[in-house]
Residue, then its C-alpha position, 0 to 999 in steps of 0.5 A: m689332534n683335539l682329544e675330547l674326553k667325554f664322561g658319563v655316569a648313566m647307568p649303566l656307567i660307560f666310559l668315552l674317549l673320543v677323538e676328532g675324526s669320522a669312522a663308519s663304526c665303533s671299531g679298534e683296540w680300546v674300543d667295548l664290543e659292546s659299545p652301542s653304535s650310537a656313541c661311535v660318532t658324535t659331533g663335537r663343538n663347531a659341528v666337529p665330528h669325533r670317533l670313539v677310540f676308546s671305551d668300557e661298558f663294565d659288563l663283565d661283573d667281578r672283574s680283578f684290577a689288579d695290577g697287570a689283571d686288566s687290560r685297560w684298568t689297574a687300581v691303586d693303593t696310595s695316598p692321595g697328597g697335596n690337597a688335605q684329602v682324608n681318604a687313601y685309595n684302596a686298591s681291594l675296593p673297585r669291582t663292576h657288578g651288573g654294568r657298572l664300576l663300583l668305587p665305595v668309599i668306607k668309614k675305616t680310619s689309616q695312618v699314611n705317613n704320619v697324616t690320619k685318613y677317615f676314609q678308603t675309597g675305591h681308584v681305577q687309573g688307565w692309560c689316558v686317565s684316572i677314575p677316583a670315587a669323588l669324580l663319580a659322587c662330583a658327576a652322579c649329582 
């Protein structure tokens, strides 16, 4: 099965995962009922149709992303390592408001494993993907 990941930072933020194949409508346990019908099927490279299998419209305000609270996403409390990131992930930061996923970045110094981290950021991960605040910032440019 070919997987093509589509990520968009349109307002509102819509997260889509498409797989090769066609479908008559948006359906499936991982497709948000609020996803527009225009997102159900799209044409990928080489005119291959892709059907929507995962979406999240983030349309419910103040969703909790605490471990086990959300069926799609979990906020993480950790510190990225291996690439000299200056941030630590803070699980209390991610939230939803007005149809948007908000992953704030705050200036707050902390020590993690004897390494100084100068910022804290929101970060959510799901069964198929992880969305750090840095990705959103880059995708929004």
